N, CA, C and O atoms as a printed pandas DataFrame, in Angstrom:
     atom_number atom_name residue_name chain_id  residue_number  x_coord  y_coord  z_coord
0              1         N          MET        A               1   -3.754   56.502  -43.881
1              2        CA          MET        A               1   -4.522   55.396  -44.396
2              3         C          MET        A               1   -4.531   55.369  -45.925
3              4         O          MET        A               1   -4.375   54.287  -46.491
4              5         N          PRO        A               2   -4.704   56.500  -46.633
5              6        CA          PRO        A               2   -4.723   56.447  -48.102
6              7         C          PRO        A               2   -3.446   55.880  -48.702
7              8         O          PRO        A               2   -3.496   55.213  -49.735
8              9         N          VAL        A               3   -2.303   56.133  -48.074
9             10        CA          VAL        A               3   -1.042   55.621  -48.601
10            11         C          VAL        A               3   -1.026   54.097  -48.500
11            12         O          VAL        A               3   -0.591   53.421  -49.432
12            13         N          GLN        A               4   -1.491   53.558  -47.387
13            14        CA          GLN        A               4   -1.530   52.117  -47.214
14            15         C          GLN        A               4   -2.436   51.469  -48.259
15            16         O          GLN        A               4   -2.082   50.444  -48.843
16            17         N          ILE        A               5   -3.585   52.058  -48.489
17            18        CA          ILE        A               5   -4.524   51.506  -49.465
18            19         C          ILE        A               5   -3.935   51.582  -50.865
19            20         O          ILE        A               5   -4.131   50.667  -51.666
20            21         N          SER        A               6   -3.225   52.644  -51.171
21            22        CA          SER        A               6   -2.640   52.772  -52.507
22            23         C          SER        A               6   -1.533   51.744  -52.735
23            24         O          SER        A               6   -1.222   51.423  -53.882
24            25         N          ARG        A               7   -0.941   51.229  -51.674
25            26        CA          ARG        A               7    0.115   50.220  -51.797
26            27         C          ARG        A               7   -0.428   48.798  -51.931
27            28         O          ARG        A               7    0.321   47.891  -52.293
28            29         N          LEU        A               8   -1.695   48.590  -51.649
29            30        CA          LEU        A               8   -2.274   47.254  -51.693
30            31         C          LEU        A               8   -2.129   46.550  -53.036
31            32         O          LEU        A               8   -1.724   45.388  -53.052
32            33         N          PRO        A               9   -2.436   47.187  -54.167
33            34        CA          PRO        A               9   -2.289   46.471  -55.440
34            35         C          PRO        A               9   -0.869   45.957  -55.666
35            36         O          PRO        A               9   -0.681   44.843  -56.155
36            37         N          HIS        A              10    0.116   46.754  -55.316
37            38        CA          HIS        A              10    1.512   46.325  -55.485
38            39         C          HIS        A              10    1.823   45.127  -54.591
39            40         O          HIS        A              10    2.500   44.190  -55.013
40            41         N          ALA        A              11    1.334   45.161  -53.373
41            42        CA          ALA        A              11    1.562   44.046  -52.448
42            43         C          ALA        A              11    0.930   42.764  -52.992
43            44         O          ALA        A              11    1.535   41.694  -52.923
44            45         N          HIS        A              12   -0.287   42.872  -53.531
45            46        CA          HIS        A              12   -0.937   41.701  -54.113
46            47         C          HIS        A              12   -0.159   41.192  -55.327
47            48         O          HIS        A              12   -0.078   39.983  -55.547
48            49         N          GLU        A              13    0.408   42.095  -56.108
49            50        CA          GLU        A              13    1.201   41.677  -57.264
50            51         C          GLU        A              13    2.444   40.901  -56.838
51            52         O          GLU        A              13    2.841   39.947  -57.507
52            53         N          ILE        A              14    3.051   41.302  -55.740
53            54        CA          ILE        A              14    4.210   40.557  -55.221
54            55         C          ILE        A              14    3.786   39.141  -54.843
55            56         O          ILE        A              14    4.459   38.170  -55.188
56            57         N          VAL        A              15    2.670   39.033  -54.136
57            58        CA          VAL        A              15    2.152   37.715  -53.756
58            59         C          VAL        A              15    1.857   36.886  -55.000
59            60         O          VAL        A              15    2.168   35.695  -55.043
60            61         N          LEU        A              16    1.255   37.511  -56.015
61            62        CA          LEU        A              16    0.913   36.793  -57.244
62            63         C          LEU        A              16    2.156   36.291  -57.977
63            64         O          LEU        A              16    2.169   35.164  -58.471
64            65         N          GLU        A              17    3.192   37.112  -58.050
65            66        CA          GLU        A              17    4.426   36.681  -58.718
66            67         C          GLU        A              17    5.003   35.437  -58.043
67            68         O          GLU        A              17    5.380   34.476  -58.713
68            69         N          GLU        A              18    5.066   35.464  -56.726
69            70        CA          GLU        A              18    5.611   34.326  -55.980
70            71         C          GLU        A              18    4.713   33.099  -56.109
71            72         O          GLU        A              18    5.204   31.983  -56.277
72            73         N          ALA        A              19    3.413   33.302  -56.033
73            74        CA          ALA        A              19    2.482   32.181  -56.130
74            75         C          ALA        A              19    2.525   31.544  -57.513
75            76         O          ALA        A              19    2.456   30.321  -57.635
76            77         N          ARG        A              20    2.637   32.353  -58.546
77            78        CA          ARG        A              20    2.742   31.803  -59.904
78            79         C          ARG        A              20    4.011   30.978  -60.064
79            80         O          ARG        A              20    3.996   29.930  -60.710
80            81         N          ALA        A              21    5.107   31.445  -59.479
81            82        CA          ALA        A              21    6.364   30.689  -59.544
82            83         C          ALA        A              21    6.224   29.368  -58.788
83            84         O          ALA        A              21    6.698   28.333  -59.254
84            85         N          MET        A              22    5.575   29.402  -57.624
85            86        CA          MET        A              22    5.373   28.169  -56.859
86            87         C          MET        A              22    4.477   27.195  -57.610
87            88         O          MET        A              22    4.749   25.995  -57.638
88            89         N          ALA        A              23    3.411   27.703  -58.218
89            90        CA          ALA        A              23    2.497   26.846  -58.981
90            91         C          ALA        A              23    3.226   26.216  -60.165
91            92         O          ALA        A              23    3.026   25.041  -60.473
92            93         N          ARG        A              24    4.073   27.006  -60.824
93            94        CA          ARG        A              24    4.845   26.493  -61.957
94            95         C          ARG        A              24    5.781   25.368  -61.508
95            96         O          ARG        A              24    5.879   24.335  -62.171
96            97         N          ARG        A              25    6.469   25.572  -60.375
97            98        CA          ARG        A              25    7.374   24.534  -59.856
98            99         C          ARG        A              25    6.600   23.273  -59.474
99           100         O          ARG        A              25    7.054   22.160  -59.740
100          101         N          ALA        A              26    5.443   23.445  -58.858
101          102        CA          ALA        A              26    4.634   22.286  -58.477
102          103         C          ALA        A              26    4.186   21.516  -59.715
103          104         O          ALA        A              26    4.203   20.285  -59.720
104          105         N          ALA        A              27    3.788   22.231  -60.760
105          106        CA          ALA        A              27    3.354   21.582  -61.999
106          107         C          ALA        A              27    4.510   20.840  -62.656
107          108         O          ALA        A              27    4.341   19.725  -63.151
108          109         N          GLU        A              28    5.680   21.461  -62.657
109          110        CA          GLU        A              28    6.852   20.813  -63.251
110          111         C          GLU        A              28    7.227   19.523  -62.524
111          112         O          GLU        A              28    7.738   18.587  -63.139
112          113         N          LYS        A              29    6.976   19.477  -61.230
113          114        CA          LYS        A              29    7.304   18.292  -60.440
114          115         C          LYS        A              29    6.153   17.286  -60.401
115          116         O          LYS        A              29    6.260   16.237  -59.766
116          117         N          GLY        A              30    5.046   17.613  -61.088
117          118        CA          GLY        A              30    3.913   16.700  -61.149
118          119         C          GLY        A              30    3.043   16.713  -59.901
119          120         O          GLY        A              30    2.245   15.798  -59.695
120          121         N          ASP        A              31    3.183   17.728  -59.075
121          122        CA          ASP        A              31    2.391   17.833  -57.849
122          123         C          ASP        A              31    1.105   18.609  -58.142
123          124         O          ASP        A              31    1.000   19.800  -57.848
124          125         N          ASP        A              32    0.144   17.917  -58.722
125          126        CA          ASP        A              32   -1.098   18.560  -59.147
126          127         C          ASP        A              32   -1.914   19.101  -57.978
127          128         O          ASP        A              32   -2.578   20.129  -58.114
128          129         N          GLY        A              33   -1.873   18.428  -56.837
129          130        CA          GLY        A              33   -2.625   18.897  -55.674
130          131         C          GLY        A              33   -2.142   20.244  -55.181
131          132         O          GLY        A              33   -2.940   21.150  -54.938
132          133         N          THR        A              34   -0.835   20.374  -55.035
133          134        CA          THR        A              34   -0.267   21.642  -54.587
134          135         C          THR        A              34   -0.529   22.740  -55.612
135          136         O          THR        A              34   -0.877   23.865  -55.253
136          137         N          ASN        A              35   -0.360   22.408  -56.883
137          138        CA          ASN        A              35   -0.627   23.376  -57.949
138          139         C          ASN        A              35   -2.072   23.858  -57.871
139          140         O          ASN        A              35   -2.332   25.055  -57.993
140          141         N          ASP        A              36   -3.003   22.946  -57.672
141          142        CA          ASP        A              36   -4.421   23.312  -57.610
142          143         C          ASP        A              36   -4.709   24.211  -56.420
143          144         O          ASP        A              36   -5.459   25.179  -56.542
144          145         N          ILE        A              37   -4.122   23.901  -55.274
145          146        CA          ILE        A              37   -4.338   24.734  -54.085
146          147         C          ILE        A              37   -3.787   26.136  -54.312
147          148         O          ILE        A              37   -4.453   27.122  -53.998
148          149         N          ILE        A              38   -2.587   26.232  -54.851
149          150        CA          ILE        A              38   -1.984   27.547  -55.072
150          151         C          ILE        A              38   -2.804   28.353  -56.072
151          152         O          ILE        A              38   -3.071   29.535  -55.857
152          153         N          VAL        A              39   -3.198   27.709  -57.160
153          154        CA          VAL        A              39   -3.954   28.437  -58.186
154          155         C          VAL        A              39   -5.328   28.838  -57.669
155          156         O          VAL        A              39   -5.729   29.994  -57.809
156          157         N          SER        A              40   -6.049   27.902  -57.075
157          158        CA          SER        A              40   -7.427   28.207  -56.686
158          159         C          SER        A              40   -7.521   29.054  -55.426
159          160         O          SER        A              40   -8.384   29.928  -55.344
160          161         N          ASP        A              41   -6.663   28.822  -54.447
161          162        CA          ASP        A              41   -6.788   29.543  -53.186
162          163         C          ASP        A              41   -5.947   30.810  -53.102
163          164         O          ASP        A              41   -6.338   31.761  -52.425
164          165         N          VAL        A              42   -4.815   30.841  -53.767
165          166        CA          VAL        A              42   -3.937   32.006  -53.640
166          167         C          VAL        A              42   -4.040   32.916  -54.858
167          168         O          VAL        A              42   -4.338   34.103  -54.728
168          169         N          ILE        A              43   -3.796   32.365  -56.030
169          170        CA          ILE        A              43   -3.753   33.202  -57.231
170          171         C          ILE        A              43   -5.110   33.808  -57.552
171          172         O          ILE        A              43   -5.220   35.021  -57.728
172          173         N          ARG        A              44   -6.131   32.985  -57.629
173          174        CA          ARG        A              44   -7.452   33.540  -57.982
174          175         C          ARG        A              44   -7.947   34.555  -56.961
175          176         O          ARG        A              44   -8.515   35.584  -57.327
176          177         N          ARG        A              45   -7.733   34.268  -55.687
177          178        CA          ARG        A              45   -8.187   35.190  -54.642
178          179         C          ARG        A              45   -7.445   36.518  -54.737
179          180         O          ARG        A              45   -8.062   37.576  -54.618
180          181         N          ASN        A              46   -6.137   36.480  -54.949
181          182        CA          ASN        A              46   -5.372   37.722  -55.046
182          183         C          ASN        A              46   -5.688   38.489  -56.317
183          184         O          ASN        A              46   -5.709   39.719  -56.305
184          185         N          GLU        A              47   -5.933   37.783  -57.415
185          186        CA          GLU        A              47   -6.333   38.475  -58.647
186          187         C          GLU        A              47   -7.657   39.203  -58.441
187          188         O          GLU        A              47   -7.837   40.320  -58.926
188          189         N          LEU        A              48   -8.577   38.574  -57.728
189          190        CA          LEU        A              48   -9.859   39.218  -57.439
190          191         C          LEU        A              48   -9.654   40.453  -56.565
191          192         O          LEU        A              48  -10.291   41.483  -56.788
192          193         N          GLN        A              49   -8.774   40.356  -55.576
193          194        CA          GLN        A              49   -8.509   41.499  -54.712
194          195         C          GLN        A              49   -7.872   42.659  -55.477
195          196         O          GLN        A              49   -8.227   43.817  -55.259
196          197         N          VAL        A              50   -6.940   42.353  -56.364
197          198        CA          VAL        A              50   -6.319   43.403  -57.177
198          199         C          VAL        A              50   -7.367   44.098  -58.033
199          200         O          VAL        A              50   -7.382   45.325  -58.136
200          201         N          TRP        A              51   -8.239   43.314  -58.644
201          202        CA          TRP        A              51   -9.297   43.893  -59.472
202          203         C          TRP        A              51  -10.203   44.774  -58.622
203          204         O          TRP        A              51  -10.508   45.904  -59.005
204          205         N          PHE        A              52  -10.635   44.263  -57.468
205          206        CA          PHE        A              52  -11.552   45.000  -56.599
206          207         C          PHE        A              52  -10.945   46.325  -56.159
207          208         O          PHE        A              52  -11.600   47.366  -56.217
208          209         N          ILE        A              53   -9.709   46.281  -55.726
209          210        CA          ILE        A              53   -9.042   47.505  -55.273
210          211         C          ILE        A              53   -8.901   48.496  -56.422
211          212         O          ILE        A              53   -9.155   49.689  -56.255
212          213         N          ALA        A              54   -8.495   47.999  -57.588
213          214        CA          ALA        A              54   -8.323   48.886  -58.748
214          215         C          ALA        A              54   -9.645   49.528  -59.172
215          216         O          ALA        A              54   -9.666   50.675  -59.620
216          217         N          GLU        A              55  -10.722   48.805  -59.032
217          218        CA          GLU        A              55  -12.030   49.337  -59.429
218          219         C          GLU        A              55  -12.596   50.337  -58.419
219          220         O          GLU        A              55  -13.388   51.204  -58.790
220          221         N          HIS        A              56  -12.203   50.228  -57.159
221          222        CA          HIS        A              56  -12.853   51.027  -56.126
222          223         C          HIS        A              56  -11.987   52.105  -55.491
223          224         O          HIS        A              56  -12.498   52.964  -54.773
224          225         N          VAL        A              57  -10.704   52.072  -55.741
225          226        CA          VAL        A              57   -9.832   53.105  -55.186
226          227         C          VAL        A              57   -9.664   54.191  -56.241
227          228         O          VAL        A              57   -9.229   53.927  -57.362
228          229         N          VAL        A              58  -10.006   55.377  -55.874
229          230        CA          VAL        A              58   -9.920   56.513  -56.784
230          231         C          VAL        A              58   -8.816   57.436  -56.285
231          232         O          VAL        A              58   -8.755   57.769  -55.102
232          233         N          GLU        A              59   -7.953   57.839  -57.195
233          234        CA          GLU        A              59   -6.879   58.755  -56.803
234          235         C          GLU        A              59   -7.468   60.123  -56.519
235          236         O          GLU        A              59   -8.125   60.726  -57.367
236          237         N          MET        A              60   -7.222   60.594  -55.326
237          238        CA          MET        A              60   -7.702   61.924  -54.918
238          239         C          MET        A              60   -6.587   62.584  -54.117
239          240         O          MET        A              60   -5.810   61.908  -53.442
240          241         N          PRO        A              61   -6.516   63.890  -54.196
241          242        CA          PRO        A              61   -5.523   64.581  -53.366
242          243         C          PRO        A              61   -5.886   64.419  -51.887
243          244         O          PRO        A              61   -7.062   64.335  -51.531
244          245         N          LEU        A              62   -4.875   64.376  -51.049
245          246        CA          LEU        A              62   -5.128   64.254  -49.622
246          247         C          LEU        A              62   -5.725   65.548  -49.086
247          248         O          LEU        A              62   -5.291   66.642  -49.449
248          249         N          ALA        A              63   -6.703   65.415  -48.237
249          250        CA          ALA        A              63   -7.312   66.583  -47.595
250          251         C          ALA        A              63   -6.617   66.796  -46.252
251          252         O          ALA        A              63   -6.528   65.878  -45.437
252          253         N          HIS        A              64   -6.144   67.968  -46.040
253          254        CA          HIS        A              64   -5.492   68.283  -44.764
254          255         C          HIS        A              64   -6.509   68.939  -43.865
255          256         O          HIS        A              64   -7.121   69.948  -44.217
256          257         N          VAL        A              65   -6.681   68.354  -42.703
257          258        CA          VAL        A              65   -7.676   68.871  -41.757
258          259         C          VAL        A              65   -6.990   69.603  -40.645
259          260         O          VAL        A              65   -7.651   70.115  -39.742
């Protein structure tokens, strides 16, 4: 489980990179509605998740039981 949690920020960054590219393309084509949905629903939500994970996940050595 700790390995999966440690990979979450990277996964969110991948989503953010793609979403930013999509938002940029929508803006260039004048599609303000699509741009707004991508920015407000995808980008902002993922940025919040990255922040939350970074603030609450602490690097600790794995405990072997």
